[in-house]
BABA-850647 format. One record per residue (C-alpha): chain; residue in three letters; x, y, z; residue number from 1. Coordinates in steps of 0.25 Angstrom, whole numbers, plus 2048, in hexadecimal, padded with zeros to 3 digits. Layout:
// residues N
SITE  ch  aa  east  north  up  i
SITE  A  Ala  X  Y  Z  NUM
...
***
This chain:
// residues 470
SITE  ch  aa  east  north  up  i
SITE  A  Met  79A  13F  10C  1
SITE  A  Pro  78B  13E  10A  2
SITE  A  Thr  785  131  105  3
SITE  A  Arg  77E  131  0F8  4
SITE  A  Ser  76F  12E  0FA  5
SITE  A  Ala  765  129  0F0  6
SITE  A  Asp  75A  132  0F6  7
SITE  A  Ser  762  13E  0F7  8
SITE  A  His  758  147  0F0  9
SITE  A  Val  75A  157  0F0  10
SITE  A  Glu  74C  15D  0F3  11
SITE  A  Val  748  167  0E8  12
SITE  A  Ala  745  172  0F3  13
SITE  A  Thr  753  170  0F8  14
SITE  A  Leu  75A  171  0EB  15
SITE  A  Cys  753  17E  0E8  16
SITE  A  Arg  757  184  0F4  17
SITE  A  Leu  765  181  0F1  18
SITE  A  Leu  765  186  0E3  19
SITE  A  Gly  761  193  0E7  20
SITE  A  Asp  761  19E  0DC  21
SITE  A  Trp  766  195  0D2  22
SITE  A  Pro  762  19C  0C5  23
SITE  A  Glu  76F  1A4  0C0  24
SITE  A  Ala  76E  1AF  0B5  25
SITE  A  Gly  775  1AB  0A9  26
SITE  A  Arg  773  19D  0AB  27
SITE  A  Thr  768  194  0A6  28
SITE  A  Leu  760  18D  0B0  29
SITE  A  Pro  765  17F  0AF  30
SITE  A  Asp  773  185  0AF  31
SITE  A  Ala  770  18C  0BC  32
SITE  A  Leu  768  180  0C2  33
SITE  A  Ala  774  177  0BF  34
SITE  A  Ala  77E  180  0C4  35
SITE  A  Ala  777  183  0D1  36
SITE  A  Ile  774  174  0D4  37
SITE  A  Gly  782  171  0D1  38
SITE  A  Glu  787  17B  0DA  39
SITE  A  Leu  780  173  0E6  40
SITE  A  Ile  787  167  0E1  41
SITE  A  Asp  794  16C  0E1  42
SITE  A  Glu  792  173  0EE  43
SITE  A  Ser  78E  165  0F4  44
SITE  A  Val  781  16A  0F8  45
SITE  A  Leu  77A  15F  0EF  46
SITE  A  Arg  77E  151  0F4  47
SITE  A  Asp  784  147  0EA  48
SITE  A  Gly  77A  13E  0E5  49
SITE  A  Ala  76E  147  0EA  50
SITE  A  Ile  762  146  0E1  51
SITE  A  Leu  75D  154  0DB  52
SITE  A  Pro  74E  157  0D9  53
SITE  A  Ser  749  153  0CC  54
SITE  A  Gln  749  15C  0C0  55
SITE  A  Arg  73A  15E  0C0  56
SITE  A  Val  73A  161  0CF  57
SITE  A  Leu  746  16A  0CF  58
SITE  A  Ala  740  172  0C3  59
SITE  A  Asp  732  174  0CA  60
SITE  A  Ala  739  178  0D7  61
SITE  A  Leu  742  183  0CF  62
SITE  A  Gly  737  187  0C6  63
SITE  A  Val  740  184  0B9  64
SITE  A  Ser  73D  17A  0AE  65
SITE  A  Arg  741  16B  0AF  66
SITE  A  Val  74B  16D  0A3  67
SITE  A  Thr  753  178  0AC  68
SITE  A  Val  755  16D  0B7  69
SITE  A  Ala  757  162  0AD  70
SITE  A  Glu  763  16A  0A6  71
SITE  A  Ala  769  16E  0B3  72
SITE  A  Tyr  769  160  0B8  73
SITE  A  Asp  76F  15C  0AA  74
SITE  A  Leu  77A  167  0AC  75
SITE  A  Leu  77D  161  0BA  76
SITE  A  Ser  77E  153  0B5  77
SITE  A  Ala  787  158  0AA  78
SITE  A  Glu  791  15D  0B5  79
SITE  A  Asp  78F  150  0BC  80
SITE  A  Leu  788  156  0C8  81
SITE  A  Leu  77B  14F  0C6  82
SITE  A  Ala  777  141  0C2  83
SITE  A  Thr  76A  13F  0BC  84
SITE  A  Arg  764  131  0BA  85
SITE  A  Gln  755  12E  0B5  86
SITE  A  Gly  74D  12A  0C1  87
SITE  A  Ser  758  12D  0CC  88
SITE  A  Gly  758  13C  0CB  89
SITE  A  Ser  763  146  0CB  90
SITE  A  Arg  76F  143  0D4  91
SITE  A  Val  77A  14D  0D9  92
SITE  A  Arg  788  149  0D5  93
SITE  A  Ser  790  151  0DF  94
SITE  A  Arg  79F  154  0DA  95
SITE  A  Thr  7A3  152  0E9  96
SITE  A  Gly  79A  147  0EC  97
SITE  A  Val  794  14E  0F8  98
SITE  A  Gly  789  158  0FB  99
SITE  A  Trp  77F  159  106  100
SITE  A  Leu  771  15C  100  101
SITE  A  Gly  768  150  0FD  102
SITE  A  Ala  75B  14B  103  103
SITE  A  Ser  760  14B  112  104
SITE  A  Asn  768  157  113  105
SITE  A  Ala  762  164  10E  106
SITE  A  Thr  769  16E  117  107
SITE  A  Glu  767  17A  10E  108
SITE  A  Gly  758  17C  110  109
SITE  A  Arg  756  185  11C  110
SITE  A  Leu  764  18A  11C  111
SITE  A  Ala  761  190  10E  112
SITE  A  Ser  759  19A  114  113
SITE  A  His  765  19F  11D  114
SITE  A  Thr  76F  1A2  112  115
SITE  A  Gly  771  1B1  114  116
SITE  A  His  769  1BE  10F  117
SITE  A  Glu  771  1C1  103  118
SITE  A  Asn  766  1BE  0FA  119
SITE  A  Arg  75C  1C8  0F8  120
SITE  A  Ser  750  1BF  0F5  121
SITE  A  Ile  744  1BE  0FE  122
SITE  A  Asp  748  1B3  108  123
SITE  A  Leu  73B  1AC  10E  124
SITE  A  Thr  743  1A0  112  125
SITE  A  Ser  747  1A2  121  126
SITE  A  Gly  73E  1A4  12C  127
SITE  A  Ala  748  1AB  135  128
SITE  A  Leu  744  1B7  13A  129
SITE  A  Pro  74B  1C4  13C  130
SITE  A  Gly  751  1C7  149  131
SITE  A  Leu  74A  1CF  154  132
SITE  A  Pro  750  1DD  158  133
SITE  A  Met  753  1D7  166  134
SITE  A  Val  75E  1CF  160  135
SITE  A  Ala  765  1DB  15B  136
SITE  A  Glu  763  1E1  169  137
SITE  A  Ala  768  1D6  170  138
SITE  A  Leu  775  1D4  168  139
SITE  A  Ala  777  1E4  16A  140
SITE  A  Ser  776  1E3  179  141
SITE  A  Leu  782  1D9  17A  142
SITE  A  Arg  78C  1DF  182  143
SITE  A  Glu  79A  1DD  186  144
SITE  A  Glu  796  1D8  194  145
SITE  A  Asp  78C  1CE  18E  146
SITE  A  Leu  797  1C7  187  147
SITE  A  Gly  7A3  1C8  190  148
SITE  A  Asp  7A2  1BA  196  149
SITE  A  Leu  79E  1B3  189  150
SITE  A  Val  7AA  1B8  182  151
SITE  A  Ala  7B3  1B4  18C  152
SITE  A  Gly  7B0  1A7  18A  153
SITE  A  Asp  7B2  19E  17D  154
SITE  A  Gly  7A4  1A1  178  155
SITE  A  Tyr  7A0  192  176  156
SITE  A  Phe  793  18E  17B  157
SITE  A  Pro  78F  181  174  158
SITE  A  Ala  782  17F  17B  159
SITE  A  Gly  780  18D  17A  160
SITE  A  Leu  781  19A  183  161
SITE  A  Pro  77D  197  190  162
SITE  A  Val  774  1A3  192  163
SITE  A  Leu  76C  19F  185  164
SITE  A  Arg  76A  191  189  165
SITE  A  Glu  764  196  196  166
SITE  A  Ala  75C  1A0  18E  167
SITE  A  Ile  756  196  185  168
SITE  A  Ala  755  18B  190  169
SITE  A  Ala  74C  196  199  170
SITE  A  Arg  743  199  18D  171
SITE  A  Tyr  740  18A  18C  172
SITE  A  Thr  73D  189  19A  173
SITE  A  Arg  735  195  19A  174
SITE  A  Asp  72D  18F  18E  175
SITE  A  Gly  72A  182  197  176
SITE  A  Trp  735  179  194  177
SITE  A  Pro  740  17A  19F  178
SITE  A  Thr  74D  17A  199  179
SITE  A  Glu  75C  17B  19F  180
SITE  A  Pro  766  182  196  181
SITE  A  Asp  76E  175  194  182
SITE  A  Glu  762  170  18D  183
SITE  A  Val  765  17B  182  184
SITE  A  Leu  76F  17B  176  185
SITE  A  Val  770  188  170  186
SITE  A  Thr  773  187  160  187
SITE  A  Gly  776  18F  154  188
SITE  A  Gly  767  191  150  189
SITE  A  Ala  75C  186  150  190
SITE  A  Gln  761  181  143  191
SITE  A  Gln  76F  17C  14A  192
SITE  A  Ala  766  176  155  193
SITE  A  Val  75E  16D  14C  194
SITE  A  Trp  76B  16A  145  195
SITE  A  Leu  772  166  152  196
SITE  A  Ile  766  15D  156  197
SITE  A  Ala  766  156  148  198
SITE  A  His  775  153  148  199
SITE  A  Thr  776  14F  156  200
SITE  A  Phe  76A  147  158  201
SITE  A  Val  767  141  149  202
SITE  A  Ser  770  138  141  203
SITE  A  Ser  76F  135  132  204
SITE  A  Gly  763  12C  130  205
SITE  A  Asp  75C  12F  13C  206
SITE  A  Glu  74D  133  13B  207
SITE  A  Val  748  141  13E  208
SITE  A  Val  73A  144  13F  209
SITE  A  Val  736  152  13A  210
SITE  A  Glu  72A  15A  137  211
SITE  A  Glu  726  15B  128  212
SITE  A  Pro  728  166  125  213
SITE  A  Thr  732  16B  12E  214
SITE  A  Tyr  73D  176  131  215
SITE  A  Arg  747  174  125  216
SITE  A  Gly  753  177  12D  217
SITE  A  Ser  750  16A  136  218
SITE  A  Leu  74E  162  12A  219
SITE  A  Glu  75C  167  125  220
SITE  A  Ala  762  164  133  221
SITE  A  Phe  75D  155  133  222
SITE  A  Arg  75F  152  125  223
SITE  A  Ala  76E  157  127  224
SITE  A  Cys  771  14C  132  225
SITE  A  Gly  76B  141  128  226
SITE  A  Ala  75D  140  130  227
SITE  A  Arg  751  138  129  228
SITE  A  Leu  746  142  12B  229
SITE  A  Leu  738  13C  12E  230
SITE  A  Pro  72D  147  12C  231
SITE  A  Val  720  149  134  232
SITE  A  Pro  715  152  12D  233
SITE  A  Met  711  15F  133  234
SITE  A  Gly  703  161  136  235
SITE  A  Pro  6FB  16F  137  236
SITE  A  Thr  700  170  146  237
SITE  A  Gly  70E  16A  145  238
SITE  A  Leu  713  15C  145  239
SITE  A  Asp  70B  150  142  240
SITE  A  Val  70C  14A  150  241
SITE  A  Ala  704  13D  14B  242
SITE  A  His  70D  13B  140  243
SITE  A  Leu  719  13C  148  244
SITE  A  Ala  713  132  153  245
SITE  A  Arg  712  128  148  246
SITE  A  Leu  720  12A  143  247
SITE  A  Leu  727  128  150  248
SITE  A  Glu  71F  11B  153  249
SITE  A  Ser  727  115  146  250
SITE  A  Arg  734  11D  146  251
SITE  A  Arg  73E  121  150  252
SITE  A  Pro  744  12E  14B  253
SITE  A  Arg  751  135  151  254
SITE  A  Leu  74B  142  152  255
SITE  A  Leu  73E  14B  150  256
SITE  A  Tyr  73E  159  14C  257
SITE  A  Val  731  161  14F  258
SITE  A  Gln  72D  170  14F  259
SITE  A  Pro  720  171  158  260
SITE  A  Ile  71F  17F  158  261
SITE  A  Gly  71F  189  14B  262
SITE  A  His  723  17E  142  263
SITE  A  Asn  72D  182  137  264
SITE  A  Pro  729  182  12C  265
SITE  A  Thr  719  180  12E  266
SITE  A  Gly  718  18A  13A  267
SITE  A  Val  70E  181  141  268
SITE  A  Ser  70F  17D  150  269
SITE  A  Met  70B  170  158  270
SITE  A  Gln  6FF  170  160  271
SITE  A  Ser  700  16D  16F  272
SITE  A  Ala  6FB  160  16E  273
SITE  A  Asp  703  15C  162  274
SITE  A  Arg  710  161  16A  275
SITE  A  Gly  70D  157  175  276
SITE  A  Arg  70B  14C  16D  277
SITE  A  Leu  718  14E  165  278
SITE  A  Ala  71F  14F  173  279
SITE  A  Glu  718  141  177  280
SITE  A  Leu  71E  13B  16A  281
SITE  A  Val  72C  140  16C  282
SITE  A  Leu  72B  13B  17B  283
SITE  A  Arg  726  12D  177  284
SITE  A  His  730  12B  16C  285
SITE  A  Gln  73B  133  172  286
SITE  A  Val  73F  139  164  287
SITE  A  Leu  748  144  165  288
SITE  A  Thr  741  151  161  289
SITE  A  Val  746  15E  15D  290
SITE  A  Glu  73D  169  15F  291
SITE  A  Asp  73F  174  156  292
SITE  A  Ser  739  181  15E  293
SITE  A  Cys  73F  18C  156  294
SITE  A  Thr  732  193  152  295
SITE  A  Thr  72C  193  160  296
SITE  A  Asp  731  1A2  161  297
SITE  A  Val  729  1A6  154  298
SITE  A  Leu  71B  1A0  157  299
SITE  A  Leu  711  1AA  151  300
SITE  A  Asp  707  1A7  15C  301
SITE  A  Arg  70D  1AB  16A  302
SITE  A  Ser  703  1A3  171  303
SITE  A  Thr  707  196  16A  304
SITE  A  His  715  197  171  305
SITE  A  Arg  717  189  177  306
SITE  A  Ala  722  183  17F  307
SITE  A  Pro  72C  17B  178  308
SITE  A  Trp  726  16E  174  309
SITE  A  Gly  732  167  17A  310
SITE  A  Ser  72D  16B  187  311
SITE  A  Leu  723  161  186  312
SITE  A  Leu  72D  156  187  313
SITE  A  Pro  737  15A  192  314
SITE  A  Gly  743  150  192  315
SITE  A  Gly  73E  14B  185  316
SITE  A  Pro  746  148  178  317
SITE  A  Val  745  157  173  318
SITE  A  Leu  74F  162  16E  319
SITE  A  Thr  749  16F  16C  320
SITE  A  Val  74E  179  162  321
SITE  A  Gly  74C  187  164  322
SITE  A  Thr  752  195  15D  323
SITE  A  Ala  754  1A3  15F  324
SITE  A  Ser  753  1A6  151  325
SITE  A  Lys  744  1A8  14F  326
SITE  A  Leu  742  1B0  15C  327
SITE  A  Leu  74E  1B9  15B  328
SITE  A  Trp  757  1B8  14E  329
SITE  A  Gly  75D  1AD  146  330
SITE  A  Gly  76A  1B5  146  331
SITE  A  Leu  76D  1B0  155  332
SITE  A  Arg  76E  1A2  150  333
SITE  A  Ile  76A  19D  15D  334
SITE  A  Gly  762  18F  15F  335
SITE  A  Trp  761  185  169  336
SITE  A  Ile  75D  177  16D  337
SITE  A  Arg  755  173  17A  338
SITE  A  Gly  758  165  17E  339
SITE  A  Ser  75C  15C  189  340
SITE  A  His  76A  15E  18F  341
SITE  A  Gly  770  152  189  342
SITE  A  Ala  76B  156  17B  343
SITE  A  Ile  770  164  17D  344
SITE  A  Val  77E  15F  181  345
SITE  A  Arg  77E  155  174  346
SITE  A  Leu  779  160  16B  347
SITE  A  Thr  783  16A  170  348
SITE  A  Glu  78F  161  16D  349
SITE  A  Ala  78A  160  15F  350
SITE  A  Arg  788  16F  15E  351
SITE  A  Lys  797  170  162  352
SITE  A  Ala  79B  169  155  353
SITE  A  Val  793  173  14D  354
SITE  A  Asp  797  181  152  355
SITE  A  Ile  79C  17F  161  356
SITE  A  Ala  793  18B  166  357
SITE  A  Gly  78A  196  162  358
SITE  A  Pro  78C  1A5  161  359
SITE  A  Val  78D  1AA  170  360
SITE  A  Leu  787  1B9  16D  361
SITE  A  Asp  77B  1B3  165  362
SITE  A  Gln  778  1AA  170  363
SITE  A  Leu  779  1B5  17C  364
SITE  A  Val  770  1BE  173  365
SITE  A  Thr  765  1B3  172  366
SITE  A  Ala  766  1B1  180  367
SITE  A  Arg  762  1BF  183  368
SITE  A  Leu  758  1BF  178  369
SITE  A  Leu  751  1B3  17E  370
SITE  A  Ala  74E  1BB  18A  371
SITE  A  Arg  745  1C4  181  372
SITE  A  Ala  73F  1B8  17A  373
SITE  A  Asp  730  1BD  17E  374
SITE  A  Glu  733  1CB  178  375
SITE  A  Ala  73A  1C4  16B  376
SITE  A  Leu  72D  1BA  16A  377
SITE  A  Ala  724  1C6  16A  378
SITE  A  Gln  72C  1CD  15F  379
SITE  A  Arg  72D  1C1  156  380
SITE  A  His  71D  1BE  158  381
SITE  A  Ala  71A  1CB  154  382
SITE  A  Gln  723  1CB  147  383
SITE  A  Leu  71F  1BD  143  384
SITE  A  Ala  70F  1BF  145  385
SITE  A  Ala  710  1CC  13C  386
SITE  A  Ala  719  1C6  132  387
SITE  A  Leu  70F  1B9  131  388
SITE  A  Asp  704  1C2  12F  389
SITE  A  Glu  70A  1CA  124  390
SITE  A  Ala  710  1BE  11D  391
SITE  A  Ser  703  1B6  11C  392
SITE  A  Arg  6FC  1C2  116  393
SITE  A  Val  707  1C4  10C  394
SITE  A  Leu  707  1B4  109  395
SITE  A  Ala  6F8  1B4  107  396
SITE  A  Gln  6F9  1C0  0FE  397
SITE  A  Val  704  1BB  0F5  398
SITE  A  His  702  1AC  0F5  399
SITE  A  Pro  6F3  1AA  0F8  400
SITE  A  His  6F3  19B  0F5  401
SITE  A  Trp  6FE  198  0FE  402
SITE  A  Thr  6FA  192  10C  403
SITE  A  Trp  700  191  119  404
SITE  A  Thr  6FC  18F  128  405
SITE  A  Pro  700  19B  131  406
SITE  A  Pro  70C  196  13A  407
SITE  A  Ser  70B  195  149  408
SITE  A  Gly  71A  199  14A  409
SITE  A  Gly  728  19A  141  410
SITE  A  Thr  72B  1A4  137  411
SITE  A  Gly  726  19D  12A  412
SITE  A  Leu  719  19A  123  413
SITE  A  Trp  717  18C  11D  414
SITE  A  Val  711  18F  110  415
SITE  A  Asp  70A  186  105  416
SITE  A  Thr  70B  18C  0F8  417
SITE  A  Gly  704  181  0F1  418
SITE  A  Thr  710  180  0E7  419
SITE  A  Asp  71D  17B  0E5  420
SITE  A  Ala  725  183  0F1  421
SITE  A  Val  733  17F  0EC  422
SITE  A  Ala  730  184  0DE  423
SITE  A  Leu  72A  190  0E4  424
SITE  A  Ala  736  192  0EC  425
SITE  A  Glu  740  191  0E0  426
SITE  A  Arg  737  19B  0D9  427
SITE  A  Gly  738  1A4  0E4  428
SITE  A  Arg  747  1A3  0E5  429
SITE  A  Arg  748  1A8  0D7  430
SITE  A  Arg  73F  1B4  0DB  431
SITE  A  Gly  747  1B8  0E7  432
SITE  A  Val  740  1B1  0F2  433
SITE  A  Arg  744  1A5  0FA  434
SITE  A  Val  739  19C  101  435
SITE  A  Val  73B  18F  107  436
SITE  A  Pro  733  183  102  437
SITE  A  Gly  72B  179  10A  438
SITE  A  Pro  733  16D  106  439
SITE  A  Thr  740  172  10D  440
SITE  A  Ser  738  170  11A  441
SITE  A  Ser  734  161  116  442
SITE  A  Val  73B  154  119  443
SITE  A  Phe  736  14F  10A  444
SITE  A  Gly  736  15C  103  445
SITE  A  Gly  726  15E  105  446
SITE  A  Phe  71E  16A  107  447
SITE  A  Gly  721  16E  0F9  448
SITE  A  Thr  717  178  0F8  449
SITE  A  His  71B  180  105  450
SITE  A  Leu  723  18B  108  451
SITE  A  Arg  729  190  116  452
SITE  A  Leu  727  1A0  116  453
SITE  A  Pro  72D  1A8  121  454
SITE  A  Tyr  724  1B3  124  455
SITE  A  Trp  72B  1BC  12C  456
SITE  A  His  731  1C4  120  457
SITE  A  Pro  72D  1D3  11D  458
SITE  A  Ala  71F  1D2  116  459
SITE  A  Asp  724  1D9  10A  460
SITE  A  Gln  72F  1CF  109  461
SITE  A  Phe  727  1C3  10B  462
SITE  A  Arg  71D  1C8  101  463
SITE  A  Glu  728  1CB  0F6  464
SITE  A  Gly  72C  1BD  0F8  465
SITE  A  Leu  71E  1B6  0F6  466
SITE  A  Leu  71D  1BE  0EA  467
SITE  A  Arg  729  1B9  0E4  468
SITE  A  Leu  724  1AB  0E7  469
SITE  A  Arg  716  1AE  0E0  470
***
């Protein structure tokens, strides 16, 4: 059972995302808000003892009056779902005494972007790209003789289909990092890869160093295993290596998580000198480091394609996470971890407890498509370059006062709106457009004026979404 924590505050950005489209026809705003929060408590989403945002902060974020929030909190208190005390805030009183959401476990953040497509609103929350035509071609080309030997067995390959592990290892080797197939673990997407690493190598209370801001899916994975997050700020060209050096002189973190190329959400890439200094720090302090390389296949300048950062420290304490989702199609659900043989064995055992093994057909198709990686890269680059040009033009027209730095990679723009992005996202939700505010990518709920906007959507849809925000 989760323990009650004195500092288990629910971030306002998180609560707003959980509430969804809470206003209901035929109900007053206080009634509707109380019902929506009460449902989160009854479903054990909100932890017993968790502290909700103050009335003023939640009212500003939701775009309603403070009176509305005060009346909603009063209704919840009358139902004994909330305990409000002067000076100590409003605490959840769960009927079950459990729940998972508090300060350290906001697992809804990224996954709320992947909950199906039944809603007709404009969804600008996910950077996941549509699949390439070659994916459908590869699926259609499968024949009985391709599957005979596979179907004759039990279909369980916990570390991954051998032909796919060979294809991934060959790709690393071609990029300058000699790799054997037994140094590769195939996972159910990159999110599972990060989750496996977090739950295999990090225990509750361990310190994990992350970039600030960083990929929100990684924050969720590390928070879920009880890690204490130590943020290192991002500069114009990536992680502040000097800040990290000072931190490592005084702390002994269990793990370091970095995105040297095409950082999510900012889109920046580290310069060669900083990449080298980062490698030196990792080797000197022998800190286990996770290199998230998921966006290396969607660099906007093909000439900037670099060998994996982990190749700078062969034999060093590094685990590299990759994915086929950005290059090929997210529907294949293929990710991987490249690491030492011993680490891969340990991670494979952990993976068996989650889902035993991945889908064989997806792995077979991915292995074939990786043989056409150069063709796929050319198609993706052409798509993204054209989409970025169009999105930048539309954004400058519709919101001329917003600012952003052109990304070197990735599928999103890190935009400074100059206003409260959480409140902006809530207003947009009511007008049928969903966006992700900056605090969801921050350890401390920072970057309150930023939005992450995926720019690959059709121009007319992107424009309409921006107009609704305006």
